[in-house]
N, C-alpha and C positions, 0 to 999 in steps of 0.2 A: 287502749288507755285512755282513759277518762280525761272531759275533757278538763277536770282541773287539774290535774295532774300534767295533761299538756300546754296550760295554762302557764306552770312553776317552769318546764325548760325550753320552754320559747319567749323570752322577752322583747318588748314591743323595739322593734326594728324600723327604721325609718334610711330611706336611701333616696340622693338625689340626680338621677343619671336621666339621659337621653334613653335605655331602652325599650323601657314599656310609659305607657302615656296612659291616663282614664281605663287605668282596666282593673282596677280593684274593685267592688258593689261596694255603698256603705254600709254599716253595721243594721242587719235586718232586714237587707236587700234579698239573701234566700232565703228568705222564711216565709214570704207567697206562694215560693213555688209550692205543689201539693205532692205532684209526685216524679223530684226530681232524677233527672238520668243515671243512670249507675256507673261509675269510674269501671276503669278494667284498673289503674294504678291509680291511690295518690301519695303522694309525696308532700314529708312535712319536713322542714328547714329552720333556719333561727331567722333569715332576712331573704327578701327579693328587690332585685333592682326595683325603685318606680321613680314615679316623677315629683314626690313628700308628698302620695294621697295614704292616708292611713291604712292599717289593715282591720278590721276591729278584732278584736282580743291581743294576743302575743302570740309571736311568731310571725309562719305563714303559711300556706297550704296554695299544691296545686292538686289538679283533679286533672289527666289526660285521660281519652275516649278513642280509637278507630286510631290512633298518634300523633291525635292532633290536642291542646289542649283544652279542657272541656271548662276552666275555671281556675280563678288564682283568687284566692283572697283567706280571711285568718282559718288557723288549727279545727276552731268550730264550728267555723260557716260552710267548711271544703268535705269535713266529716257528713254532709249533711247525702255526699254522693255516695255515701260507700254503702256497696251492697253486698251479700252473701260471697260474690267470688271477686271483687274487687283486695286488693292487695295492693297493702298499706307500707309503707318503708317511711323509714322518718331517719332522720342525719342530722342529732341532736349541737348544736354550735353550728351545725355547717351554712352555707350561701349558696341560692340557685341562682347561675346567670344564665342567657340564652348560650348557645355552646356554639365554641369560636370559632372563625371559618378561617381560612388561607389562601385567599388569595391568588397565590402564584407557588403552585409548587411541584418538582417533578417528582414521580410516585415512583418511577421503575427505576428513575437513576440515587432517590433517595434511598431505594430499598437496597440496593446496588451499595451505596457507601457504605452501611454498616458489614458488610463482607469484606471490603477493602482495605485496606491499608490508609490508616487515619492519619497526617501532613498535618493535619490544620495544627498552625501553631508550629511547629517546627523554624527554629531560630537559625538553621544554618544550611547548606546541602548539606554540609557533613551530617546532622544529621535526620533529612532525609534519609541519606543512605539506612544509617542507622537502624528509625524507624523499617524501614524494606525489609532489610534481611532479617529481624526480628520477626517480621507481618509474613512474608514470602519465602520464610525456612522449608514446607513444606512442597512448595512447589515445583512440581519436575521440569529437568533437564527441557528445555527448548520452548517452553508452556510460556503466555502472557503471562506478565505482572501488571498489575494496576495500584495506583494510589491515586489521593484525592487530595489538594490542602493545602499548598506549598503555598508561600506569600513572600516574594523577595524584598516588599519593601519590610520587612522584620529582619532583615539580614543584614548587615554592615561588610562590604557596601550592599547599597537596597538595587543590585541591577541582576537581571536578567543572566539564567545562569547558563551553563557548556555541558555538555554529555558528558566529558570528559572521565571524569573524578566514576560518574554513574557506570559507563560504560565498562569500568575497570574493575567496580563490582560488581556487571552483572555482565560478564560476551557473551553468555550463552542464550540469557533469555532475551526476549522484546521485552521493554521497559514501556508504558506508557504515563507517567504521572498528571495529571491534570490539575490546572494552576486554579486555585481557591472558587476563583469565577466562572471555573469551564470553560473559559472564551482561549484559554492558552493552554499550551502540554508540554512537559518535555519528555522526550525519546534518547533512548539511550543508541549506541552504533546499531546495535543490531536490529533494531524497527526499523530505524532510518533505511537501514539497505532492503531490509523486507518491503517496505513501501515504494524504494527504489526515488530516493530525496539521494540527491547527491548537489554537486556542483552547482553542475546544468538544467538542474532543475527549476525550471521559473517560476514564479510567484502568480499561482494562482489566483484571478478576479476575488476580490473580496478576500482574501488572507495574503500573509506574512512567510516567509520561512527566515530567520534568521540568520542570521551567516555573520561569520569571526574573520578577521583581516583578509582572512587570504581568498573569501568570496566564499571559504566551505558552511556546510549546514553547520549551527550551533548548537540542536536540537531541541529548539523550542521550533514552536509552529504555533501562527494566529488566527482563528478565527477558521476562514477556507481551503485554507493549508492544510487542516487535519483531516479534512477528506480525502486527503491521500493515503493517509495511514488508516483509516475506516477502512477503505475498501480492502484492507486486504487480514483485517481482522474479523475472527471467525463472528458469524452473527451469534445475538443470543436467542437460543432457543423460546421454545413457548412456558417449557419447563421451570427455567431459568427467570424468564420474563413474570410469571407466576407467583413463585416464590419472593420475585422481590418488594410483586405488590402487597404481596402478603404481611410481611417485613413493614412494613414503609407505614402499611394501613394499621399495624400491632404501636408501633410508636405514634401515628397519628390520636390514637385512640384515649393511650393512656397521657397524652401534654394537653388531653382535654378539645379536641378538634373534632366536630362531628360533619362538617363537609371543605372539602379541597375547589382551588381551580388549579387542576391537573397543566400546566403551563407547557405543551407541545404531547402529541401521545397518536402513535399509530394506530391503524385501523386492528391490528392483533389488537391493544392494550383495549379495545372497548370490546373484542371477543371475551375478552377474558374476563372482565370485569364483570359482564354481563352473564358470563359461563358461572363463576363464583358467587353474582347474586343468586342465580336460582339453587347452587347448593345449601346458601344459606350458610354461604364463607365468609362474604364481600360483608359488611355494615357501614361504613363509610361512605358519609354522600361523598360525588363527583358531579362537580363539572368539568367540563374537559372541552377543551382545546386540541382539534388536531393538528400535527405537526405543520408544518408547510412541504407542499407536496415539491415533486421530484419534477424538472423543466417537463415541459408537454404535458404535466400528468392534469388530470378531472381533480378537481376539490371535492372532497369526502361529502358522499351524502350526508344531512345532519342526521341523530340519533336524537328525538324530542321527545316523549312520551308526558313532558308537562312538568312545571315549573317544582309541583308536589316528588316528582323523582327521584328515588335514590341517584340514579346515576344519567347525564343529560350529557352528548354532543353536539356542540350548536354556534361552534367558533371553532378561529381558525390563526394559529399564531403565525406571524412573521417578525422579520430580521429587518432592522435598518443599517445595525452599526453594532459594533464588539463593544467588550467592558476599556470604564476607565484604568482600575489599577494593572492592565496588560497594554495601554494607552493603545487600542482600539476601540476605544468612542469616537464616535465621529465629531467635531469641534467645528467651530466657524473662524477661530482662528489659532496656530499654532500654541500645542502645548506649551506652560515655561516652562519646564524644564527638560524640551525637547524642540524646541523653536522649527523643528527642521521636518517634524509632521503635525498631522491634523486628522489622526485615525483615520477609519475608512469607515464606506459601507461596506458591509457583508453583502449585500442582497442590491443591485443596482436600480435607482429610482424609476426607471420603467418596467423592472419586475415587478415592484413592489407596487405600482400604481398596477398592474395586471391583476393582483393578488389580491389589493385591498376592492377590485372592480366584481371579479369572478365573487368572492367572501360574496359581499351583498348581492347578488344577482342570486347566490345561492339561497338567502337567508342567515348566516354566519357570519357572527360578530364579527369584528378585524381587531384583533389584539395583536401590535404590533411591539416590540423590542425597541426599544429607542432610551438612550441614557446619555449621549452628547447634547450641545444644545444643534447643533449644525444637524442633529437624527430626529431631535424631535421637530425640530424646523418642519423638513422636508414632513416627516408623516402628519404633525397638521395641518399643511397644506396639503394632503393631499385628503385629507380627512373631508375638508374644506372646499375641498374640488370635485371631488369624486361622490362625496354622497349630498344627500340634499337634505333641508333641512329636518321631513319626515321621517328621513330613512336611520338619520343620526340618532332622533328620537327613538325609534322603534329600536335600534341595531347596538345602544349604548357603545361607539367604538370606545378604546382600550388604549394606552397607551401604556404599555408593561417596563416599568423603572419609573423614567420619568426624569432620570435624572442631576439635569445639569440643562438648567432652560435659562433664557434670558427674558428682563422682567415684561416682557411686551408679549413676549408665548406664554407667561404665567396667564395671564390675563385672559387667553384665546381658551383653556380649559373651559371655563365657565358660561364662554361667549359660544362656542360649537357644540354642547353640551357632551364634553369628550371626559372621561373616565380615567383619571392618574391611578394605576393599579402601583404601589412602593412597597417599598420596604425598612419600614423604621432603624434595622439592625445593617442596613445598608451605612445608613449615617455613620455608623459608630464605628464599624467596617473601617471604614472608608476616612476620615476627618484626619486620622494619623497625617496625613499625604493629602489627598486633597487640593491644599493648596501651592503647593509645590508643583501640580498637575495645570493646575486651574489659571491661579495668581489672586487676588484677593477680592479686587470687582469682580472677575467670572464665580468665583464661590456665592456673592448673593445669593445667587435665583437656584445655588444645589442643592437637593435636600431638602426642599421646600414646602412639604406636607404641609407646614404650620400655616404657612401663607398661603396656600391653595387653597383650606379649609375654611379660614377666616375669608377667603373670597367666596365661600359656596364652592366652590369646584364641590362634584365629586371624588371622593378622593376614598379608598379602599385598600388595607392592606394585607402584607406575609410575609413568607419568609426566605422564599427563591431557594428553600427546602433540594437539592444538599450544600446549594454556598453556603447557606447562613445554616445553621441548627434549626429545626423546624419548632422546639418551643413559643409556640405564641408571648408568652410571660416574658419574654424577651425582649421581642417587638416591643410590648407594653409599656416594659418602662425604657428602653431607648425611647420611644416615642411621650412617652411623660417628664424623661429627664435631656436628652439628648445624651446620656453618659456609655458608655461601654458597659454593658451587660456583666463581662470580665473582667472589670476595676470597675468597680459599680458605687466605690466613696473618692474616685474623681472628680474634676472637676467636669463643667457641661462640655459638648464641644460645638454648641451652633442654638444658643439657651434659648434666641430669638423663635425658636422653631417650637419649640417643645409643648406641649397640648397637658389640657385636662383630663383628669381620670377618665372621665366622664368620654370627652374627643376621643380616647386613645380606645376604650375599647367597642363605641359605634366604627370606629377601623378596622375593626376584627370581627364586628357585626353586623348589625345593619348595613355597612355599607358596603360592602362584600355581596350581602344577600343583592343590591341595588346593582350590583355592576354586572351581577349574571340574570334581571330581571325577575326574581325572586321576593323580592322584599314585601310581598301579599302574602307571601305562603310564609317564612322563616326570618329569624334574629330580631324578636324581637319576644317577650316574653306578654301574650296574651292570648285574648279567647281564640280559636279556630285557626292561630297560627300551627307550624309542625312542631313536636313538641324533640326538637334538637335543643338538648338541657346539658349544663356544664354544675355539679356539685362541687366546693373547692371549699378547705378550711377554712377560709379567708375570707373578709369585706375586700373587694379587689380595686373597689370607689373609695374606702379613708384610709387605708392602711398606708405606710411609706413605701416611698417609690419602690423602697432596696424588699422592703420585704413581700411584695410583687412575685419574686425571682425565687421563692422559695415555697411560692402556693402551691402545696397537694392538692391534685384533682383526687375525689373520692369518688364519682362518676361520673358514667357519663352514658346519656339517653340522644337515640337515633332514631325519629317517628316512634318517642314512645316507647322502645325498649331499650333495656340496658343492653349495651355495646362494651360496656368497659367497668368495673368497680376494681377499687382498692382493696385488698382483704382483709377483715378484721374491723372495717367501720359501718356495716351496714345492720340496723336493726329493723324487724317487720314481721308482720304475722299475712 
């Protein structure tokens, strides 16, 4: 394409963002290069995020070589890197951003959820059963039936269900339906019987068996009590796990994600990911956390080929408490709507202490699930007491979720150098009922990602998929507005935590990279960084927030290779 035609297609575009800093050479700066290196790929787009540096000419261009960004400039200047083997790809009217990253995903769970009955948004137990009958119609008699996504806070009354109706509807198949947050599940009588759960069964440490007025199991199990039923469910084999991983990858790529942090995986999952990568079937970047080892087991060895590697496993996922929605989050004071309970620790403090120390000794980053203020204080205390300042600086310990915090503990994230790995959509999902659980005073320190960012703490964002939909555009919208993506015209739920578009975008790019110790190699559009890129149909930093929810991903590139493209959007030569 001729230079004058390129100028006509790409008007001058200017963005204000924290994602690129001083990356664009001034006009004429490239003219001194006598023999510029030949790019493998050149991308021509409408605009690229910048700190306000003008691009020479109109539009923007990016040159890629060996999986990295070679240069960023105007179309005129960037075409100087064109050689006989260079592939030039044009995306008229499109905008190029760093590939979005998700700091907290359960890949196997996401893939499995795409095969199971979706109960999200159901307004009653009767609707749950109706969806289940439709979705499980072809499952043979006696086989397990799985579903996920019910949320009793949407029901009237908003109480935990009993298995009675479920058992009547499915007398012959064992049924396990996980609550939306994953920390509770409803079982029918057949599943309870197979697991040997009856009136005499005691609550396991770190778990709870809900009971009726006569002391019989009601069908709901909380946190570690679920281990009783998982022990009798046939284990997923490598074939089904691989299928789930590939389905999860497909979904992540089409919503613009180029890298995810896997929040608790088995060594088998790592082996499958490496095998898929060798075969060329795996494209998505994965920073992996091993799941919490069984009692008495050793901490797995890390797999870390370096920060540029597509797959790295150098973290350990641990659990302090449960979820707020099922009242399993550990609180300093009793629940406002259930004063008889303060939630629970799913892992005893002494065992958690052991695993944090063992993680540090192995050089693995400790990533601890903590939702309630009591759990968050415990984890911060353990990080402070068990890890030296130099260890914290090197390992960058993380609190996964960090949902309810006292004002005192909010400040400790910055002081201790602890990363808060948070999910903006959890705020918009939970705020319908969070005040009932916590009360107004305690709510001040809840879902405080805006407060933490203003304190200059390190805050990265994710989805917790399949707990929430994996789309990062829902997370961006929630972070910018504190409005539910499912009701974008409603009022803000916690306006004081709202972020600027640039801040929200950093939470899904540079801050995720920092949380993995990868900020030097990805997260920005900068010469030398990995060419992990997302091309979309709109400027995410200037469109109205509700327009973000309608974003179309046109292409994603991972290490310079095209990993996904929407059909009929690309032209090139």
